[in-house]
C-alpha positions as CSV (number, residue, x, y, z in Angstrom):
1,X,-6.4,-8.3,6.0
2,X,-9.0,-7.0,3.5
3,X,-9.6,-8.6,0.1
4,X,-9.5,-6.1,-2.6
5,X,-10.6,-6.4,-6.3
6,X,-9.2,-4.9,-9.5
7,X,-11.2,-3.2,-12.3
8,X,-12.5,-4.7,-15.6
9,X,-10.0,-4.3,-18.6
10,X,-10.1,-1.2,-20.8
11,X,-9.8,-2.3,-24.4
12,X,-10.9,-1.2,-27.8
13,X,-11.1,-3.0,-31.1
14,X,-7.8,-1.7,-32.1
15,X,-5.9,-3.0,-29.1
16,X,-2.5,-4.3,-30.0
17,X,-0.6,-3.6,-26.7
18,X,-1.8,-4.7,-23.3
19,X,-0.4,-2.6,-20.4
20,X,-0.6,-4.5,-17.1
21,X,-0.3,-3.2,-13.6
22,X,-0.4,-5.5,-10.6
23,X,-3.4,-4.3,-8.5
24,X,-4.9,-0.7,-8.1
25,X,-3.8,1.2,-5.2
26,X,-5.9,2.7,-2.5
27,X,-6.5,6.1,-4.3
28,X,-7.4,4.2,-7.4
29,X,-9.8,1.9,-5.6
30,X,-11.5,4.8,-3.8
31,X,-11.9,6.8,-7.0
32,X,-12.8,3.6,-9.1
33,X,-10.3,4.8,-11.6
34,X,-7.0,3.3,-12.9
35,X,-3.9,5.2,-11.7
36,X,-5.9,7.8,-9.7
37,X,-2.9,8.7,-7.3
38,X,-2.0,12.2,-8.2
39,X,1.7,11.6,-8.3
40,X,1.5,8.4,-10.4
41,X,3.1,9.2,-13.8
42,X,0.9,6.8,-15.8
43,X,-1.7,9.5,-17.0
44,X,1.0,12.1,-17.6
45,X,2.9,9.7,-19.8
46,X,-0.2,8.4,-21.6
47,X,-1.8,11.8,-22.3
48,X,1.5,12.8,-24.0
49,X,1.6,9.6,-26.0
50,X,-2.1,9.8,-26.9
51,X,-1.7,13.5,-27.7
52,X,-4.6,14.6,-25.6
53,X,-5.0,17.4,-23.1
54,X,-3.1,16.6,-19.9
55,X,-6.1,17.9,-18.0
56,X,-8.6,15.7,-19.8
57,X,-11.3,14.1,-17.7
58,X,-10.9,10.5,-16.7
59,X,-13.7,9.6,-19.2
60,X,-11.8,11.4,-22.0
61,X,-8.6,9.5,-21.1
62,X,-10.4,6.2,-21.2
63,X,-12.1,7.1,-24.5
64,X,-8.7,7.9,-25.9
65,X,-7.2,4.6,-24.8
66,X,-10.2,2.7,-26.3
67,X,-9.7,4.2,-29.6
68,X,-5.9,3.7,-29.5
69,X,-3.8,0.5,-29.9
70,X,-3.5,0.4,-26.1
71,X,-5.5,-1.9,-23.7
72,X,-5.2,-1.6,-19.9
73,X,-5.8,-4.1,-17.1
74,X,-4.1,-5.6,-14.0
75,X,-2.6,-9.0,-13.5
76,X,-4.5,-9.7,-10.3
77,X,-8.1,-10.0,-10.0
78,X,-8.0,-10.0,-6.2
79,X,-5.6,-10.1,-3.3
80,X,-5.3,-9.2,0.3
81,X,-3.4,-6.0,1.0
82,X,-3.3,-3.1,3.4
83,X,-2.2,0.1,1.9
84,X,-1.1,0.6,-1.8
85,X,2.3,-1.0,-1.8
86,X,2.7,-4.2,-3.8
87,X,5.0,-5.3,-1.2
88,X,2.2,-5.5,1.2
89,X,0.2,-8.0,-0.8
90,X,-0.3,-11.1,1.4
91,X,1.6,-14.1,-0.1
92,X,-0.8,-16.7,-1.2
93,X,-3.9,-14.5,-1.5
94,X,-3.3,-13.5,-5.1
95,X,-5.8,-14.7,-7.8
96,X,-5.1,-13.9,-11.5
97,X,-7.5,-12.3,-13.9
98,X,-9.0,-14.4,-16.7
99,X,-6.4,-13.8,-19.4
100,X,-7.4,-16.8,-21.6
101,X,-10.8,-15.2,-22.1
102,X,-9.3,-11.7,-22.5
103,X,-6.9,-12.8,-25.2
104,X,-9.4,-14.8,-27.0
105,X,-11.6,-11.7,-27.3
106,X,-8.7,-9.4,-28.1
107,X,-6.9,-11.4,-30.8
108,X,-5.0,-8.4,-32.1
109,X,-2.9,-8.1,-29.0
110,X,0.8,-8.8,-29.8
111,X,2.6,-7.1,-26.9
112,X,2.2,-7.2,-23.1
113,X,4.0,-4.4,-21.3
114,X,4.4,-4.6,-17.6
115,X,4.1,-1.4,-15.5
116,X,6.9,-2.5,-13.0
117,X,8.5,-5.5,-11.7
118,X,5.6,-6.8,-9.6
119,X,3.2,-6.8,-12.5
120,X,5.7,-8.9,-14.5
121,X,6.5,-11.3,-11.6
122,X,2.8,-11.8,-10.8
123,X,2.0,-12.5,-14.5
124,X,4.8,-15.0,-14.7
125,X,3.6,-16.8,-11.6
126,X,-0.2,-16.6,-11.9
127,X,-0.9,-16.5,-15.7
128,X,2.0,-18.0,-17.7
129,X,2.3,-21.5,-16.2
130,X,0.7,-23.7,-18.7
131,X,0.0,-20.9,-21.1
132,X,1.5,-20.7,-24.6
133,X,0.5,-17.2,-25.5
134,X,2.9,-16.4,-28.4
135,X,3.2,-12.8,-27.2
136,X,6.0,-10.3,-26.8
137,X,6.6,-9.3,-23.2
138,X,8.6,-6.3,-21.8
139,X,8.9,-4.6,-18.4
140,X,8.7,-0.9,-18.3
141,X,9.7,1.2,-15.3
142,X,6.9,1.5,-12.7
143,X,4.9,4.7,-12.9
144,X,4.3,4.6,-9.2
145,X,5.5,7.5,-7.1
146,X,7.3,4.8,-4.9
147,X,9.6,4.4,-8.0
148,X,11.8,7.5,-7.4
149,X,15.0,6.2,-9.0
150,X,14.0,7.4,-12.5
151,X,12.9,11.0,-13.2
152,X,9.6,11.6,-14.9
153,X,11.4,12.5,-18.2
154,X,13.4,9.1,-18.2
155,X,10.2,7.2,-17.5
156,X,8.4,9.0,-20.2
157,X,11.1,8.5,-22.8
158,X,11.4,4.7,-22.0
159,X,7.5,4.3,-22.1
160,X,7.1,6.2,-25.4
161,X,10.0,4.3,-27.1
162,X,8.6,1.0,-26.0
163,X,5.0,2.0,-27.2
164,X,6.2,3.3,-30.6
165,X,8.2,0.1,-31.1
166,X,5.3,-2.1,-30.3
167,X,2.9,-0.2,-32.5
168,X,5.3,-0.4,-35.4
169,X,6.0,-4.2,-35.1
């Protein structure tokens, strides 16, 4: 089973909210872009929240994130997985990203929002043990096309409510 690696974090000086996925899927790894799968709801949700053109280039989306209070990263630095599904990650192959360094660099972050349950579970298992971060954590519905139990509108509403709440606190 191949070892795959996540991307560096995207975070500007205003970052207050860290959104965490688990590990980029195949389409994202091939494109070298966060959330590149055409049916993933992440960018449609974020372009609405950031109030930028839904057809903006990836570079424009990243620039908008960097100038917003949102940072983006993945819990895992590397793992072994075939395909894109989190359920296919080989148990015991996961290595977490360097969150102590990230949080020491980005001291304004107060909230960590998980893009789905696997990101949350991985963070609790590979990052939280032994860490006293003093942050507010919340799980959001996964933007993955595999999460079909919620409509796009329901996902969008939940994400926007949580983002607005985190920004205001």
